[in-house]
C-alpha positions as a Python dict, from the first residue, in 0.01 Angstrom:
ca = {
    (1, 'M'): (0, 0, 0),
    (2, 'G'): (352, -26, 134),
    (3, 'G'): (708, 65, 75),
    (4, 'Y'): (927, 353, 174),
    (5, 'V'): (878, 716, 84),
    (6, 'T'): (1122, 991, 177),
    (7, 'Y'): (979, 1314, 315),
    (8, 'Y'): (1176, 1628, 393),
    (9, 'W'): (1127, 1938, 604),
    (10, 'G'): (1321, 2261, 615),
    (11, 'G'): (1639, 2333, 425),
    (12, 'S'): (1658, 2437, 61),
    (13, 'R'): (1425, 2158, -58),
    (14, 'C'): (1139, 2257, 171),
    (15, 'P'): (1176, 2619, 281),
    (16, 'G'): (911, 2724, 529),
    (17, 'T'): (833, 2370, 646),
    (18, 'T'): (983, 2295, 984),
    (19, 'L'): (911, 2048, 1261),
    (20, 'E'): (960, 2115, 1630),
    (21, 'D'): (1190, 1882, 1825),
    (22, 'A'): (885, 1728, 1995),
    (23, 'E'): (730, 1650, 1654),
    (24, 'V'): (1050, 1482, 1534),
    (25, 'A'): (1058, 1274, 1855),
    (26, 'L'): (693, 1177, 1804),
    (27, 'L'): (765, 1070, 1445),
    (28, 'H'): (1065, 867, 1556),
    (29, 'G'): (864, 687, 1821),
    (30, 'A'): (577, 618, 1580),
    (31, 'L'): (807, 474, 1315),
    (32, 'D'): (957, 239, 1572),
    (33, 'N'): (612, 112, 1675),
    (34, 'P'): (457, -151, 1444),
    (35, 'R'): (110, -77, 1585),
    (36, 'V'): (119, 285, 1467),
    (37, 'H'): (34, 387, 1111),
    (38, 'L'): (164, 723, 991),
    (39, 'E'): (-55, 927, 756),
    (40, 'P'): (160, 1209, 615),
    (41, 'R'): (38, 1539, 472),
    (42, 'Y'): (282, 1702, 234),
    (43, 'K'): (333, 1960, -35),
    (44, 'V'): (572, 1936, -329),
    (45, 'G'): (891, 2137, -281),
    (46, 'Q'): (1207, 2209, -477),
    (47, 'G'): (1301, 1940, -728),
    (48, 'G'): (983, 1745, -656),
    (49, 'A'): (1075, 1679, -292),
    (50, 'L'): (782, 1571, -73),
    (51, 'C'): (775, 1826, 209),
    (52, 'L'): (608, 1707, 527),
    (53, 'V'): (371, 1973, 658),
    (54, 'A'): (158, 1765, 897),
    (55, 'F'): (88, 1407, 995),
    (56, 'S'): (-164, 1190, 1174),
    (57, 'L'): (-88, 881, 1379),
    (58, 'V'): (-341, 597, 1376),
    (59, 'L'): (-324, 308, 1621),
    (60, 'R'): (-370, -30, 1453),
    (61, 'S'): (-574, -305, 1616),
    (62, 'E'): (-394, -601, 1772),
    (63, 'T'): (-438, -785, 1441),
    (64, 'G'): (-263, -501, 1257),
    (65, 'A'): (-579, -375, 1084),
    (66, 'L'): (-647, -5, 1055),
    (67, 'P'): (-975, 126, 1198),
}
């Protein structure tokens, strides 16, 4: 499975879902690392927006496979 999905937090689309600065920095670093796979947890917000409420980071093997 691949492709891009847009997730939101906070604001009018996702009230009550916020991320701390450290969490945003962790996400940024993970997205810049090809060996890290992001597994988002979300709820549906206003207008069908996907609101990020939690996430897990999984380290891929050197071959790129997930454990």
